[in-house]
N, CA, C and O atoms as a GROMACS GRO file, in nm:
protein
  312
    1UNK      N    1   2.340   6.228   9.188
    1UNK     CA    2   2.444   6.134   9.226
    1UNK      C    3   2.435   6.011   9.138
    1UNK      O    4   2.326   5.956   9.118
    2UNK      N    5   2.547   5.967   9.086
    2UNK     CA    6   2.552   5.850   9.000
    2UNK      C    7   2.648   5.746   9.058
    2UNK      O    8   2.753   5.781   9.112
    3UNK      N    9   2.611   5.624   9.047
    3UNK     CA   10   2.699   5.513   9.083
    3UNK      C   11   2.688   5.410   8.972
    3UNK      O   12   2.577   5.375   8.929
    4UNK      N   13   2.801   5.363   8.924
    4UNK     CA   14   2.801   5.266   8.816
    4UNK      C   15   2.870   5.139   8.864
    4UNK      O   16   2.978   5.143   8.922
    5UNK      N   17   2.806   5.026   8.838
    5UNK     CA   18   2.863   4.896   8.868
    5UNK      C   19   2.888   4.826   8.737
    5UNK      O   20   2.796   4.813   8.655
    6UNK      N   21   3.009   4.779   8.714
    6UNK     CA   22   3.042   4.703   8.594
    6UNK      C   23   3.062   4.558   8.635
    6UNK      O   24   3.151   4.527   8.714
    7UNK      N   25   2.979   4.471   8.582
    7UNK     CA   26   2.985   4.329   8.616
    7UNK      C   27   3.018   4.248   8.492
    7UNK      O   28   2.976   4.283   8.382
    8UNK      N   29   3.093   4.140   8.510
    8UNK     CA   30   3.125   4.052   8.397
    8UNK      C   31   3.006   3.967   8.357
    8UNK      O   32   2.997   3.923   8.242
    9UNK      N   33   2.915   3.944   8.450
    9UNK     CA   34   2.792   3.871   8.419
    9UNK      C   35   2.689   3.900   8.526
    9UNK      O   36   2.722   3.952   8.633
   10UNK      N   37   2.565   3.868   8.497
   10UNK     CA   38   2.458   3.888   8.594
   10UNK      C   39   2.478   3.802   8.718
   10UNK      O   40   2.424   3.831   8.824
   11UNK      N   41   2.556   3.696   8.703
   11UNK     CA   42   2.585   3.608   8.817
   11UNK      C   43   2.657   3.682   8.929
   11UNK      O   44   2.650   3.641   9.045
   12UNK      N   45   2.726   3.791   8.896
   12UNK     CA   46   2.799   3.868   8.996
   12UNK      C   47   2.710   3.961   9.077
   12UNK      O   48   2.753   4.016   9.178
   13UNK      N   49   2.587   3.979   9.035
   13UNK     CA   50   2.494   4.064   9.108
   13UNK      C   51   2.463   3.997   9.241
   13UNK      O   52   2.414   3.884   9.244
   14UNK      N   53   2.491   4.066   9.349
   14UNK     CA   54   2.479   4.003   9.480
   14UNK      C   55   2.391   4.085   9.574
   14UNK      O   56   2.357   4.200   9.546
   15UNK      N   57   2.357   4.024   9.684
   15UNK     CA   58   2.281   4.092   9.789
   15UNK      C   59   2.363   4.209   9.843
   15UNK      O   60   2.308   4.313   9.878
   16UNK      N   61   2.495   4.192   9.849
   16UNK     CA   62   2.581   4.300   9.900
   16UNK      C   63   2.573   4.425   9.811
   16UNK      O   64   2.572   4.537   9.861
   17UNK      N   65   2.567   4.405   9.680
   17UNK     CA   66   2.553   4.520   9.588
   17UNK      C   67   2.419   4.588   9.610
   17UNK      O   68   2.411   4.710   9.617
   18UNK      N   69   2.313   4.508   9.622
   18UNK     CA   70   2.181   4.566   9.646
   18UNK      C   71   2.178   4.641   9.779
   18UNK      O   72   2.120   4.749   9.789
   19UNK      N   73   2.240   4.583   9.881
   19UNK     CA   74   2.245   4.650  10.012
   19UNK      C   75   2.324   4.781  10.003
   19UNK      O   76   2.289   4.879  10.069
   20UNK      N   77   2.429   4.782   9.922
   20UNK     CA   78   2.508   4.903   9.903
   20UNK      C   79   2.425   5.012   9.836
   20UNK      O   80   2.433   5.129   9.873
   21UNK      N   81   2.346   4.974   9.737
   21UNK     CA   82   2.259   5.070   9.669
   21UNK      C   83   2.157   5.126   9.768
   21UNK      O   84   2.133   5.246   9.773
   22UNK      N   85   2.097   5.038   9.846
   22UNK     CA   86   1.998   5.082   9.946
   22UNK      C   87   2.061   5.177  10.046
   22UNK      O   88   2.000   5.278  10.083
   23UNK      N   89   2.182   5.146  10.091
   23UNK     CA   90   2.249   5.231  10.190
   23UNK      C   91   2.287   5.367  10.130
   23UNK      O   92   2.279   5.469  10.198
   24UNK      N   93   2.327   5.366  10.004
   24UNK     CA   94   2.370   5.491   9.940
   24UNK      C   95   2.255   5.585   9.910
   24UNK      O   96   2.268   5.707   9.925
   25UNK      N   97   2.142   5.530   9.868
   25UNK     CA   98   2.034   5.615   9.821
   25UNK      C   99   1.915   5.621   9.916
   25UNK      O  100   1.825   5.703   9.898
   26UNK      N  101   1.914   5.537  10.017
   26UNK     CA  102   1.811   5.533  10.120
   26UNK      C  103   1.671   5.545  10.061
   26UNK      O  104   1.632   5.460   9.981
   27UNK      N  105   1.595   5.646  10.098
   27UNK     CA  106   1.455   5.656  10.052
   27UNK      C  107   1.439   5.741   9.926
   27UNK      O  108   1.327   5.772   9.886
   28UNK      N  109   1.551   5.780   9.865
   28UNK     CA  110   1.544   5.861   9.742
   28UNK      C  111   1.496   5.774   9.626
   28UNK      O  112   1.528   5.656   9.619
   29UNK      N  113   1.420   5.832   9.534
   29UNK     CA  114   1.381   5.755   9.415
   29UNK      C  115   1.504   5.727   9.329
   29UNK      O  116   1.591   5.813   9.314
   30UNK      N  117   1.512   5.607   9.273
   30UNK     CA  118   1.625   5.570   9.187
   30UNK      C  119   1.572   5.502   9.061
   30UNK      O  120   1.458   5.457   9.055
   31UNK      N  121   1.658   5.496   8.962
   31UNK     CA  122   1.630   5.423   8.839
   31UNK      C  123   1.745   5.326   8.818
   31UNK      O  124   1.862   5.365   8.827
   32UNK      N  125   1.713   5.202   8.791
   32UNK     CA  126   1.816   5.102   8.763
   32UNK      C  127   1.805   5.065   8.616
   32UNK      O  128   1.699   5.022   8.569
   33UNK      N  129   1.914   5.082   8.544
   33UNK     CA  130   1.919   5.050   8.402
   33UNK      C  131   2.018   4.938   8.381
   33UNK      O  132   2.131   4.943   8.430
   34UNK      N  133   1.977   4.836   8.308
   34UNK     CA  134   2.066   4.724   8.277
   34UNK      C  135   2.104   4.735   8.130
   34UNK      O  136   2.016   4.742   8.043
   35UNK      N  137   2.232   4.737   8.103
   35UNK     CA  138   2.282   4.751   7.967
   35UNK      C  139   2.370   4.631   7.934
   35UNK      O  140   2.462   4.599   8.009
   36UNK      N  141   2.342   4.566   7.825
   36UNK     CA  142   2.420   4.451   7.783
   36UNK      C  143   2.537   4.501   7.699
   36UNK      O  144   2.520   4.585   7.611
   37UNK      N  145   2.655   4.447   7.725
   37UNK     CA  146   2.773   4.480   7.647
   37UNK      C  147   2.751   4.431   7.504
   37UNK      O  148   2.754   4.311   7.479
   38UNK      N  149   2.731   4.522   7.411
   38UNK     CA  150   2.697   4.488   7.273
   38UNK      C  151   2.810   4.416   7.199
   38UNK      O  152   2.784   4.349   7.099
   39UNK      N  153   2.932   4.427   7.247
   39UNK     CA  154   3.044   4.365   7.177
   39UNK      C  155   3.050   4.214   7.202
   39UNK      O  156   3.116   4.143   7.126
   40UNK      N  157   2.984   4.167   7.305
   40UNK     CA  158   2.998   4.026   7.340
   40UNK      C  159   2.870   3.945   7.318
   40UNK      O  160   2.856   3.835   7.372
   41UNK      N  161   2.777   3.998   7.242
   41UNK     CA  162   2.653   3.926   7.216
   41UNK      C  163   2.680   3.816   7.113
   41UNK      O  164   2.740   3.840   7.008
   42UNK      N  165   2.634   3.695   7.144
   42UNK     CA  166   2.648   3.584   7.050
   42UNK      C  167   2.514   3.560   6.983
   42UNK      O  168   2.410   3.555   7.048
   43UNK      N  169   2.518   3.545   6.852
   43UNK     CA  170   2.395   3.520   6.776
   43UNK      C  171   2.357   3.373   6.787
   43UNK      O  172   2.442   3.284   6.778
   44UNK      N  173   2.228   3.349   6.805
   44UNK     CA  174   2.179   3.212   6.804
   44UNK      C  175   2.170   3.165   6.660
   44UNK      O  176   2.177   3.246   6.567
   45UNK      N  177   2.153   3.035   6.641
   45UNK     CA  178   2.138   2.982   6.505
   45UNK      C  179   2.014   3.041   6.437
   45UNK      O  180   2.016   3.067   6.317
   46UNK      N  181   1.908   3.062   6.515
   46UNK     CA  182   1.785   3.121   6.459
   46UNK      C  183   1.810   3.265   6.414
   46UNK      O  184   1.761   3.306   6.309
   47UNK      N  185   1.886   3.341   6.492
   47UNK     CA  186   1.919   3.479   6.454
   47UNK      C  187   2.001   3.480   6.324
   47UNK      O  188   1.976   3.560   6.235
   48UNK      N  189   2.099   3.389   6.317
   48UNK     CA  190   2.182   3.381   6.197
   48UNK      C  191   2.099   3.344   6.075
   48UNK      O  192   2.120   3.398   5.966
   49UNK      N  193   2.005   3.252   6.093
   49UNK     CA  194   1.918   3.211   5.982
   49UNK      C  195   1.835   3.329   5.932
   49UNK      O  196   1.820   3.348   5.812
   50UNK      N  197   1.781   3.409   6.026
   50UNK     CA  198   1.702   3.526   5.989
   50UNK      C  199   1.788   3.627   5.914
   50UNK      O  200   1.744   3.681   5.812
   51UNK      N  201   1.908   3.653   5.963
   51UNK     CA  202   1.997   3.748   5.896
   51UNK      C  203   2.039   3.699   5.758
   51UNK      O  204   2.047   3.777   5.664
   52UNK      N  205   2.068   3.569   5.748
   52UNK     CA  206   2.103   3.514   5.617
   52UNK      C  207   1.987   3.530   5.519
   52UNK      O  208   2.009   3.558   5.401
   53UNK      N  209   1.864   3.512   5.568
   53UNK     CA  210   1.747   3.532   5.483
   53UNK      C  211   1.735   3.676   5.435
   53UNK      O  212   1.697   3.702   5.321
   54UNK      N  213   1.769   3.770   5.524
   54UNK     CA  214   1.765   3.912   5.485
   54UNK      C  215   1.864   3.941   5.374
   54UNK      O  216   1.838   4.023   5.286
   55UNK      N  217   1.980   3.874   5.378
   55UNK     CA  218   2.081   3.897   5.275
   55UNK      C  219   2.033   3.852   5.137
   55UNK      O  220   2.080   3.903   5.035
   56UNK      N  221   1.941   3.758   5.134
   56UNK     CA  222   1.891   3.705   5.007
   56UNK      C  223   1.777   3.789   4.949
   56UNK      O  224   1.735   3.766   4.836
   57UNK      N  225   1.726   3.886   5.026
   57UNK     CA  226   1.615   3.968   4.977
   57UNK      C  227   1.659   4.058   4.863
   57UNK      O  228   1.774   4.102   4.857
   58UNK      N  229   1.567   4.082   4.774
   58UNK     CA  230   1.593   4.170   4.661
   58UNK      C  231   1.612   4.314   4.711
   58UNK      O  232   1.539   4.360   4.799
   59UNK      N  233   1.709   4.382   4.653
   59UNK     CA  234   1.731   4.521   4.692
   59UNK      C  235   1.613   4.610   4.654
   59UNK      O  236   1.592   4.715   4.715
   60UNK      N  237   1.536   4.568   4.554
   60UNK     CA  238   1.421   4.647   4.511
   60UNK      C  239   1.310   4.646   4.616
   60UNK      O  240   1.235   4.743   4.628
   61UNK      N  241   1.298   4.538   4.690
   61UNK     CA  242   1.192   4.528   4.791
   61UNK      C  243   1.246   4.538   4.933
   61UNK      O  244   1.171   4.522   5.030
   62UNK      N  245   1.376   4.564   4.946
   62UNK     CA  246   1.439   4.571   5.078
   62UNK      C  247   1.377   4.682   5.161
   62UNK      O  248   1.351   4.792   5.111
   63UNK      N  249   1.354   4.654   5.287
   63UNK     CA  250   1.298   4.751   5.380
   63UNK      C  251   1.398   4.770   5.494
   63UNK      O  252   1.432   4.673   5.563
   64UNK      N  253   1.444   4.891   5.515
   64UNK     CA  254   1.542   4.915   5.621
   64UNK      C  255   1.476   4.893   5.758
   64UNK      O  256   1.354   4.896   5.771
   65UNK      N  257   1.559   4.872   5.858
   65UNK     CA  258   1.509   4.853   5.994
   65UNK      C  259   1.430   4.976   6.040
   65UNK      O  260   1.328   4.964   6.106
   66UNK      N  261   1.479   5.094   6.004
   66UNK     CA  262   1.410   5.218   6.042
   66UNK      C  263   1.271   5.225   5.980
   66UNK      O  264   1.173   5.257   6.048
   67UNK      N  265   1.262   5.194   5.852
   67UNK     CA  266   1.132   5.196   5.785
   67UNK      C  267   1.039   5.088   5.838
   67UNK      O  268   0.919   5.110   5.853
   68UNK      N  269   1.095   4.971   5.868
   68UNK     CA  270   1.015   4.863   5.923
   68UNK      C  271   0.956   4.902   6.058
   68UNK      O  272   0.838   4.880   6.084
   69UNK      N  273   1.039   4.961   6.144
   69UNK     CA  274   0.990   5.004   6.275
   69UNK      C  275   0.882   5.112   6.262
   69UNK      O  276   0.785   5.112   6.338
   70UNK      N  277   0.900   5.202   6.166
   70UNK     CA  278   0.799   5.305   6.143
   70UNK      C  279   0.666   5.243   6.102
   70UNK      O  280   0.560   5.283   6.151
   71UNK      N  281   0.672   5.144   6.011
   71UNK     CA  282   0.549   5.077   5.967
   71UNK      C  283   0.483   5.000   6.081
   71UNK      O  284   0.361   5.001   6.094
   72UNK      N  285   0.565   4.933   6.163
   72UNK     CA  286   0.509   4.859   6.277
   72UNK      C  287   0.445   4.954   6.379
   72UNK      O  288   0.339   4.925   6.434
   73UNK      N  289   0.511   5.067   6.403
   73UNK     CA  290   0.454   5.166   6.494
   73UNK      C  291   0.320   5.218   6.443
   73UNK      O  292   0.225   5.233   6.519
   74UNK      N  293   0.314   5.246   6.313
   74UNK     CA  294   0.189   5.293   6.254
   74UNK      C  295   0.080   5.187   6.262
   74UNK      O  296  -0.036   5.217   6.291
   75UNK      N  297   0.118   5.062   6.236
   75UNK     CA  298   0.020   4.955   6.237
   75UNK      C  299  -0.033   4.926   6.377
   75UNK      O  300  -0.153   4.908   6.396
   76UNK      N  301   0.056   4.922   6.475
   76UNK     CA  302   0.016   4.881   6.609
   76UNK      C  303   0.006   4.999   6.706
   76UNK      O  304  -0.024   4.982   6.824
   77UNK      N  305   0.031   5.119   6.656
   77UNK     CA  306   0.022   5.242   6.737
   77UNK      C  307   0.105   5.230   6.865
   77UNK      O  308   0.057   5.260   6.975
   78UNK      N  309   0.228   5.186   6.849
   78UNK     CA  310   0.317   5.168   6.964
   78UNK      C  311   0.387   5.298   6.995
   78UNK      O  312   0.466   5.305   7.089
   0.00000   0.00000   0.00000
């Protein structure tokens, strides 16, 4: 059984919604996933500064996000 709630902001999350979930699923195990609408994310000035810095990197030494994550996983065994 699936139930999806679409909210315009986290401010709309209410006790009534939580009570509705409890009533619907009772003692059954559930998973709650929170997903941020990717189209409405605003970049902070710090994020913009980091991205602008990436644009200035040499293509010869450029490291893709995928390769960077692989190296970090190897280094920290995540």
